[in-house]
Phi, psi and omega in degrees: 000137182292161180300319182296318180293320179299313179296320180300315180292320185291320188256002185300307184297311179296326178292318178298318179298318180295318182293326177297324183274340185230073184300332180295330181284333192303307187300310181294319179297318179295318182299315178299315181295312181297318180296316182294308180292326179297320179292320176300316181297313181298320179298317179292316183297326182296341181265357185254122177292145180278132177272110186294344182240038177236135178233133174250133182245145175208136180232127178051051175064028178088013182275334191216167162251097189199182170062201184295325174304319178295315182298319179292318178301312181296322179293324179289324176300324183275355184258115183299343178297341184250019183299331182255017178270159177254126179249136181231137175245136177261127178228161169297145188305321183291347182263350187302310184299318179296316184290336177295339180271353182283123180304333180295338182267011185303323181263003187254149168267140182248138178229152179272122185303131177067022168251175188305314184294331176296311181296322179297318180292318180298329178284334182271316193294131177296324187237135171246126179239107193224147179244005168228197181274151172272162178307142186301332184266004177261120186235135175288146172284170184300331183262010178260156185238117180256112179260108178271108182277334192051175189233036173150166174284130185287131174249305177280143180300142183235155168049238183291348181272352181283113183268340181277125181279107182222175182212132172259203188300324187226007183213137167272169177304316181295319181294319179297318179299316179301317181290326174299317181296324177301319183290316185294336177297338185266346190293140165264321180219147169238120180278146182209146177262355187196160174301323178302309182293319179304312182296310189284326175290320178298317178295315184298325181266003178067033179288120184301145181306320185290346179263344192297320182298326181274330188269316186286124181245096187268078184235011183099165177267116178307329182298339182265001181301315184293324178298310183297314183292320182291316184285347182283340184235119184302320181292317178298319180296315181298317180294319180295318179300315181297317181294315182293315180298319179296318181297322184268355181072034182255132181303138181270353181258017180246157170274137190250123183250106181276122178246115188231083178279156179253179181272165177246128184304327186261017183252030181278132176240127182304134179084350181241306186120204179277129184237156173249132182240292186243026181245009178274156171297155174274106185290335175295315178295321179300314182296318178299325185275324195249328191300318182294337179268009174087019179265148164230160185252131171257114185263120181233098178277149173301145186293346175287336187289126189261356181303147170261101185275135178249104181256015179303321178297344182246027182305132181088348178245318178249127177245122180276112181241036184280339185233138171072016180235129177294123184296335176298325175299321181290322176299316185295321186270342188281145179267344177199156179236137166237131178218179178247267181249017177282145179278008181301334185292336177298316180287320182296333181301336179299331180287341183068018180264165186300141175236131178239150183240137179236112186234070183290340181242037186308306186299316181292312185295315185291328189253342187239351184252285185231326187086166184238164179280344175205170181287114183298338180289355173275350184292139176288137181122163180290137179254113187250130181248353177203176185290332176298319177297320180297313181300317179296318182294320179296323179294342182252014183300328180295340181257013187302310183298319180296322184278324190233000189305313183294314179294326180294318178297319177296322178300313181297322180293328180283316192257340179219049183291337183260000181275080187245007180097000184232019183295316181300318179301314181293318180297314181300316182294333182269334187264318191263138179276096178226000000 
């Protein structure tokens, strides 16, 4: 292990603790650190020849094989033009052994994120395909291509667009914007499914106007290809539902209600992480309302949420699918979605199935945390602010199309016009030299 990696591991925890207590030090300290490590990285990279047929993939900071990096990877595996290419996946170190057993990784080399082999691969690979930010001190060479996939259509304000001055455990609003800007300086491409997303992601990351025409690739989100293709054909959809339900141990004779809440920026607890306290649905009321009509709940918490949920009292009614399940599988099998401020509904809209919204902390979230890119009350679907609203909305699900169908169709045309099942194909043809 290199000296820099050793020092980074040894001093990481005490440095993080110090930075939490001394926010004024953070920005200057980070800048010095990023500049120092960045120069070391550039010096090393300049001595490494670029492999024109190597691609490194990373999803959610090495936590998963998912999202658009996965979709592009799978499309390249199926394309004979890439039979002699080298594919590399970056994972968190603790996940390497598990991922080595995954059949999907049969053709891939695996590296531990932010360890020596990771830096060596990043210096070699012609292409980086990533859906979050890369480390601030890792910079592409002039002949390398950084494809920023991002991980969804923005709903909550991001980066430079956040007007509310707030602070989470390790970042102020200003610091997060600065770090977003560092990443966008490195981009070769930014993937987007719509003009709306193109504008707001470019603004949020501070992408200069003069670069946008060359960088923004508005061809759809590859991660949504499977949703669009599967839902377009009834026979394919039926087969996919049966396969996924069997794999997850979910009854196939039930109606499936996907509940996917997100995290709250100001709900961080030291030693725990981000927690949910009084913003969850009341599962007792849900069971009283839904179980007799043949519904079960699929609970999918955002991966930032640190709560240990105990659903044993709801056995057979609530299934926790928060870990180890591809969210696209959940979109495909679910008959309806309820969420709060998560952007999952943009992707779920491709299924054309009902979406319900639960906003018990609306005033606080909208005005004191981050703000939104548009008025959420314009969204098609029932807007629920308490459990009575939720119960009423569930009771009217059979009338959903009649009540919201026209507005829902306009919504899909605005936010996912390019999600037609062929985004990965278009992206590959425009990005990769084959």
